[in-house]
C-alpha positions as CSV (number, residue, x, y, z in Angstrom):
1,M,3.8,-68.9,70.1
2,N,3.7,-66.3,71.6
3,K,0.8,-63.7,72.2
4,S,1.1,-61.9,69.2
5,G,0.4,-65.3,67.7
6,N,3.6,-65.2,66.3
7,I,5.5,-68.6,66.3
8,I,8.7,-68.7,68.4
9,Y,11.8,-70.5,68.0
10,T,13.6,-71.5,70.7
11,F,17.7,-73.0,70.5
12,S,20.4,-72.2,72.9
13,G,18.3,-70.4,75.4
14,K,17.1,-67.7,73.6
15,H,13.8,-66.8,72.3
16,N,13.7,-65.7,68.5
17,V,10.3,-64.1,67.0
18,A,10.2,-66.5,63.5
19,T,8.4,-63.2,61.6
20,E,11.2,-61.3,61.7
21,R,13.7,-63.6,60.1
22,P,11.7,-67.0,59.8
23,G,14.5,-68.4,57.6
24,Y,17.4,-67.5,59.5
25,Y,16.2,-68.8,62.2
26,A,14.5,-72.3,60.4
27,F,18.0,-72.8,59.4
28,K,19.9,-72.5,62.8
29,V,17.0,-74.8,64.3
30,F,18.0,-77.7,61.9
31,C,21.9,-77.0,60.5
32,H,22.5,-80.3,62.7
33,L,21.2,-83.0,59.7
34,K,24.0,-81.8,57.9
35,K,26.3,-84.1,60.1
36,N,25.0,-88.1,60.1
37,L,24.3,-89.9,63.0
38,F,27.7,-91.5,63.0
39,E,29.3,-88.1,63.2
40,R,27.3,-86.6,66.0
41,I,27.7,-89.3,68.4
42,G,32.0,-88.7,68.0
43,G,32.5,-90.8,64.5
44,V,35.1,-93.9,65.0
45,A,36.7,-92.5,68.2
46,A,33.6,-93.1,69.9
47,V,32.2,-96.2,68.7
48,H,35.4,-97.3,69.6
49,N,35.2,-95.6,73.3
50,T,31.5,-97.5,73.6
51,V,32.7,-100.9,72.8
52,E,35.8,-101.3,74.9
53,L,33.4,-99.6,77.9
54,F,30.6,-102.0,77.0
55,Y,32.6,-105.2,77.5
56,N,34.9,-104.3,80.6
57,K,31.6,-103.1,82.7
58,V,30.3,-107.0,80.7
59,L,33.5,-108.9,82.0
60,N,33.1,-107.7,85.2
61,D,29.1,-108.2,86.1
62,D,29.8,-111.8,87.4
63,R,26.0,-111.9,86.7
64,I,26.2,-111.9,82.8
65,N,30.3,-112.9,82.5
66,Y,30.0,-116.7,82.2
67,F,28.7,-116.4,78.6
68,F,31.8,-115.1,77.5
69,F,34.3,-117.2,79.3
70,Q,35.8,-119.1,76.3
71,T,35.5,-116.3,74.4
72,D,38.3,-114.3,72.9
73,M,37.6,-110.9,73.8
74,T,40.1,-109.1,71.7
75,H,38.4,-110.8,68.4
76,Q,34.9,-110.1,69.8
77,K,36.1,-106.6,70.2
78,K,37.0,-106.4,66.6
79,I,34.3,-107.3,65.5
80,L,32.0,-104.1,66.7
81,K,34.8,-101.8,66.5
């Protein structure tokens, strides 16, 4: 709230007094909810890249890579994609 008691919504680094156009600002604040989580993180491409990055890090880490010594990594990656 500002000194006048009006609610202030903040987005994109700008402050807007809700009493001017309250519906508009509430819409702007919550418009990201139209997309589901999968779409917001980047969809299929993001998941594929994350799986590749994860297994590359796992296989290069000597503390844990022995767990995957006899694992078919091509098959394992397909399971997560």
